[in-house]
Structures are given as C-alpha cells and as structure tokens.
KOLGU-401006 format. One record per residue (C-alpha): residue in one letter; x, y, z. Coordinates in steps of 0.1 Angstrom, whole numbers, padded with zeros to 4 digits, always signed. Example, Ala and Ser with C-alpha at 12.3 -4.5 7.8 and 13.67 -1.06 7.14 Angstrom:
A+0123-0045+0078 S+0137-0011+0071 
//
This chain:
M+0028-0132+0206 V+0056-0108+0200 S+0086-0106+0223 L+0089-0077+0248 E+0121-0066+0230 D+0103-0062+0196 A+0071-0047+0210 V+0064-0009+0212 I+0039+0010+0233 A+0006+0020+0218 R-0010+0047+0239 Y-0046+0059+0241 E-0060+0087+0263 K-0096+0095+0270 K-0115+0111+0299 G-0082+0119+0315 M-0073+0082+0317 H-0043+0065+0300 F-0043+0031+0284 E-0013+0013+0269 I-0006-0020+0251 L+0026-0036+0239 V+0023-0044+0202 D+0044-0054+0172 P+0049-0022+0152 E+0049-0039+0118 A+0016-0056+0127 A+0002-0022+0138 E+0013-0008+0105 D-0004-0035+0085 F-0036-0032+0105 L-0037+0006+0098 E-0032-0003+0061 G-0065-0022+0062 K-0050-0057+0062 E-0066-0086+0081 I-0045-0087+0112 N-0052-0104+0145 L-0037-0079+0169 V-0040-0102+0199 D-0015-0125+0182 N+0008-0096+0179 L+0008-0083+0215 A+0036-0090+0239 T+0009-0096+0266 D-0029-0094+0266 L-0028-0070+0295 V-0039-0033+0292 F-0017-0010+0311 K-0021+0024+0327 D+0017+0027+0324 A+0035-0001+0306 N+0070+0010+0316 K+0061+0007+0353 G+0040-0025+0347 T+0009-0007+0362 K-0023-0023+0349 A-0054-0003+0340 S-0083-0010+0362 E-0112-0031+0349 E-0136-0002+0358 S-0117+0023+0337 I-0114-0001+0308 M-0152-0007+0308 E-0159+0030+0312 V-0138+0040+0282 F-0140+0010+0258 G-0173-0005+0269 T-0158-0040+0267 D-0131-0061+0282 D-0124-0079+0249 I-0086-0073+0244 N-0089-0076+0206 E-0115-0048+0204 I-0095-0027+0229 A-0063-0032+0209 K-0079-0022+0177 K-0092+0011+0191 I-0058+0019+0208 V-0039+0012+0176 K-0064+0030+0153 E-0070+0061+0175 G-0040+0063+0198 K-0003+0070+0193 I+0024+0044+0187 Q+0058+0051+0203 L+0087+0041+0181 T+0124+0042+0186 T+0144+0064+0161 K+0157+0032+0144 Q+0122+0017+0141 R+0107+0049+0128 R+0134+0053+0102 E+0130+0017+0090 M+0092+0019+0088 Q+0093+0052+0070 E+0117+0038+0044 R+0095+0007+0040 K+0064+0029+0036 K+0082+0052+0011 R+0091+0022-0011 K+0054+0012-0011 I+0043+0047-0020 I+0069+0050-0048 D+0058+0016-0062 T+0022+0027-0061 I+0028+0060-0078 A+0050+0044-0105 R+0024+0018-0113 N-0006+0041-0114 S+0007+0073-0129 M+0025+0087-0160 N+0041+0118-0175 P+0011+0135-0193 Q+0036+0150-0218 T+0051+0117-0230 K+0023+0093-0219 L+0050+0072-0204 P+0056+0060-0168 H+0081+0079-0146 P+0111+0059-0134 K+0110+0051-0097 D+0142+0069-0090 R+0128+0101-0105 I+0097+0099-0083 E+0119+0094-0053 L+0140+0124-0061 A+0109+0146-0065 I+0096+0134-0031 E+0129+0143-0015 E+0131+0177-0033 A+0095+0185-0022 G+0105+0177+0014 V+0075+0154+0018 H+0072+0138+0053 I+0064+0100+0051 D+0041+0089+0080 P+0050+0053+0089 F+0014+0047+0100 K-0007+0066+0075 P-0022+0044+0048 V-0004+0043+0014 S-0035+0052-0005 V-0039+0084+0015 Q-0003+0095+0013 V-0001+0088-0024 K-0027+0114-0031 E-0010+0139-0009 I+0024+0133-0023 I+0013+0135-0060 A-0002+0169-0052 A+0031+0179-0035 I+0054+0169-0064 R+0033+0181-0093 H+0052+0214-0095 I+0085+0194-0097 L+0074+0164-0119 P+0046+0165-0145 I+0024+0137-0134 S-0011+0124-0138 V-0029+0094-0124 E-0050+0078-0151 D-0056+0047-0172 V-0045+0040-0208 E-0064+0020-0233 I-0042-0003-0255 E-0052-0024-0285 V-0033-0057-0287 K-0030-0085-0312 I-0015-0118-0302 P-0010-0149-0325 G-0032-0178-0316 K-0004-0201-0305 Y+0003-0177-0276 S-0032-0167-0267 G-0038-0194-0242 K-0008-0186-0221 A-0014-0149-0225 Y-0050-0148-0214 G-0045-0152-0177 E-0015-0129-0176 V-0032-0101-0195 K-0063-0101-0173 S-0041-0095-0142 F-0031-0061-0156 G-0064-0045-0160 T-0099-0046-0176 I-0105-0062-0210 L-0129-0038-0227 K-0134-0056-0260 E-0120-0088-0276 E-0124-0109-0308 W-0109-0139-0324 L-0097-0134-0359 S-0099-0158-0388 D-0062-0167-0385 G-0066-0176-0348 S-0052-0144-0334 W-0066-0129-0303 K-0073-0091-0307 F-0084-0071-0277 R-0085-0037-0260 I-0074-0034-0224 E-0075-0006-0199 I-0045-0006-0175 P-0030+0020-0151 A-0007+0042-0171 G+0024+0034-0150 M+0021-0003-0158 Q+0027+0001-0195 T+0064-0010-0195 E+0057-0040-0173 F+0027-0049-0196 Y+0047-0047-0228 D+0076-0067-0212 K+0052-0094-0202 L+0036-0096-0237 N+0070-0097-0254 D+0081-0125-0230 I+0051-0146-0237 T+0050-0141-0275 K+0088-0139-0280 G+0082-0104-0294 D+0055-0115-0319 V+0028-0091-0307 E+0012-0059-0320 T+0003-0031-0297 K-0012+0004-0301 I-0023+0030-0276 I-0058+0040-0283 K-0061+0067-0256 
//
C-alpha cells in the first residue's frame, strides 16, 4: 500500500455519480503504459470514495450499478484507465519530465536523419520538441505520444522512423561473445560462417540504434570488425 501523503486522487464520474480512489501516481502511470501493475497494492486504502477529501465512501449500491462488481482491483483499473488523476503541480512537472525522457530515448533509438542516415542526438530532439511547443501528457502512453511528437517536429527536424540493414563480419575468436549481444539489437536476416572462422551476417536494427550497435561491436572485437550499411 502507498502512504496517504504519496497518494493522489483518481476520479471517475458516470450516471451523475462520483467515485474516487487514492492511488500511487507512478503506479498509475506504469499501468497506463501497459505494464503489469497490481493497482490494489498501490492504493492508500481499498475503499472507494464518493469524496476522498471528506472521507465519504461511495455506497455499495452505486458501485454495483456503475461498475457491476465490488472487486476493488477491477474498479481501480476502470477508474485509472477512464477517469482523471489529480496531481499536484510538483508531481505533474516531475512526471512530465520523466515521460519526456522516455519519449526522447524512444525517438532517438528508433529514428534517423533521412538526409545523413544517422541518428539524431537526444539534445537535438529535445530542442525540437521545445521549439514545437509540444505538450507532454504524463499519463498518455509513450508509444502514442512518440507518433504525435514526430509529426509535430518534422518541420523543424528532418526525421524518419525506419530500420537499417547492416552487413557485419566478425573474426571467429569474437563470434561466441558477440552472438548474444548482436541478437538483442534486432533481427538477423542472413548469416554464414566463412572458411577462416569469421561470422558474417546481415542484421536489421532501428536506425537510431546504429551508434550504440557499432560501439558494442567495437567493444567486443576491440575494433576488429567490418560493417557496411546495405540499405
């Protein structure tokens, strides 16, 4: 359970009736992002209120009429998903900043400059977001906001979301260590083992991950690696 001091009110209205729960705002954020969150464990109390500030509980009859169940977990899910969460100014600012960082990371990892075929630096993406005056919703999923933000900053920053195909050749003595690391970056489209023991393959990865991918290959092979962008 979360403490009363850390909880915020999540409010839901239907049929002219009001329902409120006291929930951890970060848990609510994670739940709305699609993570497996047990909301009951993140409530300050398992009570459903008509007015949480006054401590007035919602009647059992009204709860059953609107939610069709008295299961607090199901009720909490519906209130968080479809209702409104009341944040303090400080909480909203902190959650917006945290969400912005996630959005920038996602854009940087999955996009590139179509003119140079290289990833955009995170600080450049952040500047474009600020210049475009984009509003960051602390509770809207990252995946949804990324699409909206890319559309909003395209007139400021040349950007495209696509994958790149890279051909790589790694000496045999490094291939064992490299295999697991390489697979975590994307999809291996084709591979072969050459007569000298080298591992040659083509991999498709998000365009924005190129720098990270090359850095990892150079780290594993101590720079003894050959790469070429196919498309």
